[in-house]
N, C-alpha and C positions, 0 to 999 in steps of 0.2 A: 145403592148401596156399594155391591159386590163392584161393580165398574168405574166408582169413584174410587175405590181401595186401589184397584190393578193399577188406574193411573195414575196416583200417586207412586205406587210402588213404582213402577217400570219410569216415572220422575225422576225417583232420587237414583235409580241405575245409570239413567243418561246424564246424570247431573254428574254422580260419581266418574264415569268414563270420560268425561268431560275434562274432571280436576286428576282423576291417574295420567291425563296427558301432557296436561299444565305442568303436576309435580312434576312428571320424571324429564321434562324438557328442561324445567327451573333447575334441577339441583344436578345437573349433569355433574357438576364440580363436587359433590359431596363423594362421602364413602358409599362404597356399593353397600356395605352393610345398613348403613342410614335410609337410602332412597328403599331398600327392600320392605324396613319395617314402615315407613310411609306411606309403599304400594299396598301392602297385607292391611295397614288400619284403616285403608282406603276401602278395601274389598269388604273388609268386614263390616263397616258403617251401613255398606250396599248390599251385605245379605250375599255376596259372592265368596262362593269358596272352591277353595282348589282341590282337585278331586283326589279325594286321601287314598291311601294303602294298608291302614292299620284296622285292627279289628273297632269297632261298634258295639253299642249293646245292640243294636238289630242283626249283627253279623254271630247267628246260633251255632252252633257246631257239637253235635252230640259227637262225646269222645268215648260213648258208652264205656266206662269207669276206669280208662285208659290213664298207667302212671309210665312214667320211666322205668325200665325193667331191672337196671343196677345188677348187672351181671357179676361176677367177680372178674375183674381184668385177666388171668390167665385163661379162663378159659373160651376166649373171643379168638374167632377166624373173622378177619376184616376182610372186605372186600369194596377195594375204590371203584367207585361209579360215577359215569357221569347221564345227569337225567336226559338230555335230549341223545346221547349219542346212544342208548341201552335199547328205546324202543323203534327210533326214527328207519332204519332200514327197513324196506320194504317186504324183507322175508319173516319180522317179527309178528305181519298180519294185528300188530295192536289196532285196538280201535281206534286208541287217542296214543298215535304215534309221537315220541319224543316231550312227555309231558311227563307231568309226576303222575298222572292216571296211567298210563301207560306202563310205567315204573309197578305201579302195583298189580298190573295185570300179569305181571312175568315173576314176580316175587315167590312162587312155586319153583321157578327154576333156581332160585337162590337158595332157596330151603333144600330141593335136593343134594344141590353140591354139598352143603354144610355147611353154608355161610349163620352165623347168626349174629352179625353186625356188616354194617354197609355204611362206607364211608365218601358222602356226596359232593361229588368238586361244585366249585362254588354256586349258592342259589339264592345268593343276595341279589337284587337287582342289580345288574352289572352294565357297562358298556360296550353293547355287543359290536358296533361300528369303529372300535378301537383301531382297529387295523387295517378298514375299509377299503379295498381297493382291487383293481381289476386283476386276476393274478394269470397271464398268458400263459403259462405251463399248459398251467389245467381247464384255461376258459369259463373256468367260472370268478366268484368275487373270496377275497381275503376275509374273513371275520375272526371276532376274537371269541372263540371257540370255550375255550378252555376256562375265562369267569375272570380269570384274577385283575380284575379292573373296579372295585365296589364301586357303586353312586350310592346307593341307598342301604343301608345296614340293617335296615327295620325289614323290608320288605322281601319276600319271596320272587323270585324271578318270573316276571310275567309271562315270558313267552314259553318257561314251562308248563304253565296251566293252561289248559284246553278252552277256559273260559276267556283267554288273553284279556283284554283290558275291558271287559265287560260287568257292570258293578265298579266303575273307576277302579278295576283292576283286584278287588277285596275278595272276590271267588276265586283267585289266586291263593288265599289265606288257605280259604276252605280245603283248596285241593292239597297243598302242600301236608296240613293237620290229616287230611284224609291219608295219606302215604305214611305218615309215621304212625297213626293208628293201626293199618292195614299189617304193617309190616310188625309193629308190635304184638299183633293178633298172631303171627306165624313167629315166634319168638327170635323176632331181627329188630334189635338196636338201631338205630341212627345217628350217626355224628356228621357232622357238618365240618366242612374245609371252609376256614376262613381266613379273610386277607385284612388283618390291620395292619401291615407294615407298610402300604402305601395303597393312596386311590387312585378314581379315573381321571384328577385333575390334572395329573402330568408336573411338568416344574413350571418354573416364571412365565414360563411362555405357554403355556397350556391353557385348557379350560379353567372356567368357574362356574363351576357347581353349585358348591356350597359350604364347605369350609372357607376355601378361600374368602368368599364374599362375607363369610363370620366374622374370624380372624385368621388373618392368614398367620400371623406370629406363634398363634398360641397350637393349631393343629397341624403345622409341619415343623419341621427341622430347619431352619435357615441361617446363614452364615450371614455376618453382620451387614453385609451390602444388599442382602435379601433372594441371594441366590441361593436356590433348593439343597439342600444334603442327598444323596442317594444310594444310599446304603441299600435299596431295594431293587436295584438296575431298573428299575422303570420310571425315571423322573424326578419324584418325590420320595420324602419318608414321613410316615405318620410318628406325632412328637409322642409317642407313647404314656412316657412317664411324669407329663404334666399334667398337674392334678386334673383341670377339665377335662381333656382329654380321657386317662386314664378313669376317669369317672362313665364318660361316655361309653367307653367299651365294656365295662361291666356294667351297666344297666343293657346294655344291648347282647350281650350274654345272655343275662338274668330274663330277658324277655323270649329268648328262643328256647327255653329251657322248661320256662314256667307256663307261657303261653299258647308254644309250638310242641313241648312233650320231648324235645329234642334231647340224647342220650350223653353228649358231649361235642367235643372239638378236635379239630387238628385246626393248627395256626401255621399257615405259609410262613415261610422267614421269617421263625418267632425269635430268632437272636435278635432284631430287630427291636424285641418288647424287652430286653434287658440293656439297651443302651441309656445313658443320658438324654436329657429333653434338651432343647436348644434353651438357652440362657439358663445351664444349669444354677440351684439355688437350693443349698440341702434346707437353708432355715425354711424356704418357700413349703419343701417337700416334706421333710422329717418335722419342722416347728421348731429348730433349733440347727445352727449351724456345726458343723464337723471340724474338727482338728484337721490341718495339713491337707483339708479338701480343696483337690486343684485340678477338679474334673474338667471336661471341656464338651460341649456339644458331641455326643454319639460315643462319649468312652465305654465300655463293659461296665456294667454296676454288679457287685455278687450279690449282691440284695435288693435286684429292682421292685421301687413302691408296687407297681402294676403287679408283678407275678407276684408280692407277698399277698397283695388284699385278692387276685382271685383264688390264691391256695388258701384264705384265710375266709372265705364270703359263705355266710351258713349253706347258700345255692350251689354255689360253682364249686365249692371243694368236694362236693357228693358225685358229680358227673366225671367224663373220661378228659383228661387234659393230655392234648401231644401234642409235642412240639418239634418242628420242622428245624431242629438246632443250630442252623445257621444263616448266614444273609451273603449277599451280591457284595458287600462292603468286606470281605474278605474273615470275618466273624465265622471261625467253628467250635462247635460246643459241645458234640454227641459225647456224651459222658461225662459232661459236665456244665450240663442247663442247670440253674438253679430252680430247687425240685419240690422243697418242703415236704418231702416223701409223698409227693404225689402227680408230678408230673411224667409222663413216660417220653420217650424222643423216635423219633422215625429212628432207623439204625445204620445210616448210610454206611457204617465201615461194615457192620456186616453185608450188605450188598457188595461191597467190593471186593472183599474176604472170598465171599461162596464164589463169586464170577470166576477170581485166578483161581482160586485150587480146582474149581469144577472144570474149565477148561484145561486144568492140567499145568499150571504156571507151577514151577519150582518156590519151594520158600516158603509157603504157605498153609502147610496142616498143623505148626502149631495153632496159626492164628486162627483156621480152621475148628479145631478141637473147641477153642474159645468159645466163638459162634454156638456151637452145638450145644453149649451148654450154659447160654442163657447173657453172655459177653461179661464173665465177673471182671474181667480189666478194667471194663468201663464202669461198670455201676456197682461193684460188689461194696466196694472202697465208700463212695458216700451215702452206703447205706441201703440203696435201691434193690430191688427183687429182680427174678430174670423176666417178670411180666412187664416190668417196664423199657424194657423194650420190643421196639416195634420192628418185627425181621422183614424185610420183604427183597426180593431178587428185582423184580421189574415196575414200575409206577406209569403216573400221566407221562412224564416228562421222563425220554430215553425211548430205549428199545423195549417193543414188548417180549414176552420169552420166546415167542418162535422168532422174532428176527434176532435176538442175540444168540441164537444159535445157528442162523444164515448169513448174518453179514461181518464180515470183518468194519468196516468202515460204513459212516451213517450215508445216507441217500436221498439228501433233503431238498432236492433239486425243482419238487413240488411246491415248497413255499416261496418261491418265486426271489430267492435272497443269494443265487449263484450257489448253494451248498456252503454259505459263511455261516451260517448259525448253529446252533444246537453242539452238543458236548464232543468234542474230539477223541476222548478217552474211555470209551463203552466197556472195555475188558472182555471184548465179545468173542467168538471163535466160529469162523462159517463150518466149521468139521472138513474142511480141506476145497473146498467150490464156492464162490460167491453169487447168492442170489439164490431165487426158489430154482431155477431151472438145475439140475443136479442128478449126478450117477444114484442108482439105489441104492448102492454101499454107504453113499454120504447124509441119503434122506433115512436112513437108518439109525443110522450113527446121532443126527438129530435128535429123533425121538425119543433117543435112549437118555441124550442130554438131559434133553426139557423133565423126561423121568427124574433123573438126577434131580437136578433142581427143585423140582417139587416135593420131592421125598424129602431132600436135607430143610424146605422149609416147613412141614409137617413135622419133621420129629424135632427139629430145635428147639429148645426152652426157648420160652420168651411167645411174644402174640404176633403169627405169621399175618400178612396183608397180601392181598390174592390182587391182581389188579386185570379189569372187565377187562374178558376176550381169552388171557393167558387159557382160561383152564379146555378151548378147543385149539389155542395156537394160532388167536387171531394176528395178522400181518398188515404193517404199514408199508411195509416195501422198502424197511430201512429207513426211514423215515423217523428219526428221533427226538422231532421238536414239532410235533403235529398241530399248535398252537393255534391256528389260523386256520382249519379245514372242517368247513360243516359239510360232511360228506363220506362218502364212505370208507375213506380213510381212516377215520373216527367213530364207524358206524359198529355194534356190534353186528353180527351177522349171524342170523339166526339157523339159515340154510346149512353153514360151514358146521355150526355147532350139532344139529341134527346129522350131520355126515360122520363126524368123530364122537356119537355118542356111546360106540361099541369099541371107541380104541382109547384116546386121553381123555377126552372128558369122563369116562368111566374110570379110569385109573385116577382121575382127581379126586372126585365123587368119594370111591373108596377108602382111597389117602386121609380123607378130610374126616370120614367116618371113624376109621383106626386113633386119628388123633383124639378124639370124642370119647372113644372108647378108653385110648390110655388115658386121658386127664381123668375120666373116673374110675378107672381100675388101680391107677397110681398115684393119686392126690398126692399132693398135686404135681402136676407137670407144670413146670415153666412158675 
């Protein structure tokens, strides 16, 4: 009986595979979406399943009573970090280098530094091979290291898991959960850097991975003849304020909060989420037409439906929501981002003003005083507080803190683009000599300037954000656009951190401790 059943089962699968090939050939003139539906219908009939990467009833994880920490935002000290880059360098001596578990092994370093919130650069499954090509300058291969090219919004990046694709990638989910749980045990919140401004599918000539095949005109901003609007600078623009798309985004964010216990999100190029969708129709969006509504695709909205829904969502309104309040299409909303008294912003104006003042540029003393006071010129009139300003001097894109005081010009030849990529206006100062080979007096001045920057960050009202490696003076050799390097350029170098433990790292640790003490004794700071 058993052998008969097995024979019947295999026969069914064999017949189905023949049907699959036949149908796929005969339906070439049909839409891709229709072909996919037929394909998976036949697969289900045959009992064949795609290796899913979402939790099932068999994927048990012991949260040990964990929940989101819900720190008051004014008390945060944020640390922007890259999961792979944090422990991939051989000096980390991590058991699981470059993984979620590797980060867990090094959480005590963050605790020692005084960090109580980490902001993870993209951890959604992304297209790592987007820039894959041989780099003759370094003799290795360029990859998408930063991760701003999402493929699957509901899956953690499998390569960041020590388990890899084992168990169809589902073990990566539990490793990510373990990272969140262990961070929470140490009093550290976990924020995710998410990319809803574009996807990995590129423009009309790019890949077809998901959204294009399902409904191209719904998920992307399209011109009348099918060309892709490119407010992201990456080939396409996610159609965020379309009813279907905004519901997708809400479902995704809720999933990461309820299932994965993350404490909030930083939204890359968040101004795109305020632009009107393709074929904007107020009646379709709001239920009734708006008199005088003449909006075209991509027009900035004063009350974007997506932002309004997120701000009033019973789950999302209670986590941190941080906007990178600009996009590649020229929309700049620092201080004016639609907020509902909930949203915070990466304060790019703080970065620019503080750099100018500390390097000695005339005419910035008044603006610098505003920065120290939480940028009231930006946030007070709209009813927001100083802690709605995320203050930073350095981040993943741009110079590191050490390079900010070492180079006047970018040095991006290692990217293989003849130094044409990256920002040309860095507001940096090399203290008198370009590059790391400098006199003793210049090096002393550079260390003093680094202390000035870090001190300013810690005593300013608002929420300070530190970039990974700046606490020991990590250098990228003057490269301000290291998106493509899975190597030492982007790796945290633990041996260098140990060398600076009695010097700059100690200074940073004591300054964050001072800030926490001041926040307790002079409540509230920010």
